[in-house]
C-alpha distance (Angstrom), angle and dihedral (degrees) to the residues before:
residue distance angle dihedral
X1 . . .
X2 3.80 . .
X3 3.78 96.9 .
X4 3.79 120.6 -158.1
X5 3.79 100.6 -14.2
X6 3.79 119.6 148.7
X7 3.83 108.6 -71.2
X8 3.81 96.4 -129.5
X9 3.81 96.2 169.3
X10 3.79 91.8 51.8
X11 3.79 90.9 45.2
X12 3.80 92.0 51.6
X13 3.80 91.1 45.6
X14 3.81 90.8 49.3
X15 3.80 90.4 48.5
X16 3.80 92.4 51.6
X17 3.81 92.3 46.5
X18 3.81 90.1 46.7
X19 3.80 90.8 54.9
X20 3.81 89.6 47.5
X21 3.81 90.4 50.3
X22 3.81 91.7 51.0
X23 3.81 89.0 50.5
X24 3.79 90.0 51.8
X25 3.82 91.1 48.0
X26 3.81 88.7 56.6
X27 3.81 90.4 44.5
X28 3.81 90.8 54.5
X29 3.80 89.9 45.8
X30 3.79 90.2 51.2
X31 3.78 89.2 52.0
X32 3.79 90.6 51.9
X33 3.80 88.5 55.4
X34 3.82 94.4 42.6
X35 3.81 94.4 49.8
X36 3.86 96.3 31.8
X37 3.81 91.9 -122.8
X38 3.79 120.6 149.9
X39 3.79 98.5 -179.2
X40 3.79 135.1 14.2
X41 3.78 122.5 -2.8
X42 3.81 100.4 -64.4
X43 3.80 88.9 -136.2
X44 3.81 90.0 -71.4
X45 3.81 113.6 140.8
X46 3.80 91.2 -151.7
X47 3.78 90.7 54.4
X48 3.80 91.5 46.4
X49 3.81 89.5 55.0
X50 3.80 92.4 49.4
X51 3.79 92.2 49.4
X52 3.82 91.7 49.0
X53 3.81 92.0 49.3
X54 3.78 89.6 55.3
X55 3.80 95.3 38.6
X56 3.78 95.7 48.0
X57 3.78 92.1 55.2
X58 3.81 91.3 44.9
X59 3.81 90.2 50.9
X60 3.78 97.2 48.4
X61 3.79 108.1 30.3
X62 3.83 99.5 70.3
X63 3.82 96.4 55.6
X64 3.81 92.2 40.3
X65 3.81 91.5 52.4
X66 3.80 91.7 47.9
X67 3.80 90.9 51.1
X68 3.80 92.4 46.0
X69 3.81 92.5 46.4
X70 3.79 93.9 49.4
X71 3.79 91.4 49.4
X72 3.80 91.6 47.8
X73 3.81 93.1 48.0
X74 3.81 89.6 50.5
X75 3.80 88.8 64.4
X76 3.81 91.1 -134.5
X77 3.80 121.3 132.7
X78 3.83 97.6 -1.1
X79 3.81 93.8 177.9
X80 3.78 90.6 50.0
X81 3.80 90.5 50.7
X82 3.80 89.3 57.5
X83 3.80 93.9 45.6
X84 3.80 92.0 46.5
X85 3.81 92.0 48.1
X86 3.80 90.7 52.4
X87 3.81 91.8 45.8
X88 3.79 90.3 49.9
X89 3.80 93.2 53.6
X90 3.81 91.4 45.7
X91 3.80 92.6 50.2
X92 3.79 92.5 46.8
X93 3.83 91.2 50.4
X94 3.81 93.9 46.4
X95 3.82 94.5 48.9
X96 3.84 97.9 65.8
X97 3.80 89.8 42.0
X98 3.80 87.4 58.1
X99 3.79 92.2 46.6
X100 3.79 90.4 52.6
X101 3.81 93.0 55.6
X102 3.76 125.1 81.8
X103 3.80 111.7 -145.4
X104 3.78 96.1 147.9
X105 3.77 136.2 -67.9
X106 3.81 97.2 -49.7
X107 3.78 133.3 63.2
X108 3.78 120.5 -70.3
X109 3.79 128.7 -142.1
X110 3.81 95.0 -95.6
X111 3.78 93.7 50.7
X112 3.80 90.9 43.8
X113 3.81 93.6 50.1
X114 3.79 90.8 46.1
X115 3.79 95.6 48.7
X116 3.81 98.3 36.8
X117 3.80 91.7 42.6
X118 3.78 91.7 51.1
X119 3.80 91.0 49.6
X120 3.80 91.1 48.2
X121 3.81 90.9 49.6
X122 3.81 89.8 51.0
X123 3.80 91.4 50.0
X124 3.81 93.4 47.4
X125 3.80 92.5 47.9
X126 3.81 91.2 47.8
X127 3.81 94.0 49.9
X128 3.82 93.0 45.6
X129 3.80 90.7 49.5
X130 3.79 91.0 51.0
X131 3.80 89.8 50.3
X132 3.82 88.9 53.1
X133 3.79 98.2 40.4
X134 3.79 105.2 41.1
X135 3.84 96.8 62.3
X136 3.83 89.1 49.3
X137 3.79 95.3 47.9
X138 3.74 117.5 109.3
């Protein structure tokens, strides 16, 4: 077990997601200018999509980074931590791309892969953390 060494994978993942979040902040701001909307979505579908791109990342990233960081600090499954971190960034990049596309009323493949992939990453991280934590509890 590595112990409490610097969680480089989590740090890199957080950095990448932080840059993505800043990009989405500017994208929402650009939409506010484009649609002349100071607050809310103004009933504009394009603005709604921009807000959800930003909001979805803001809703999911904190818990995912905590789970990833705890698993990395545990020292268990170091290769999996790297693979999961990469998958997380990929899913979080693909999701807003899917939301920005208009393929009809339902979800498209990019949005599906982004959302389903993120959920799968969260489930995998949660199960792996339980496998690490439960034997050490008590």
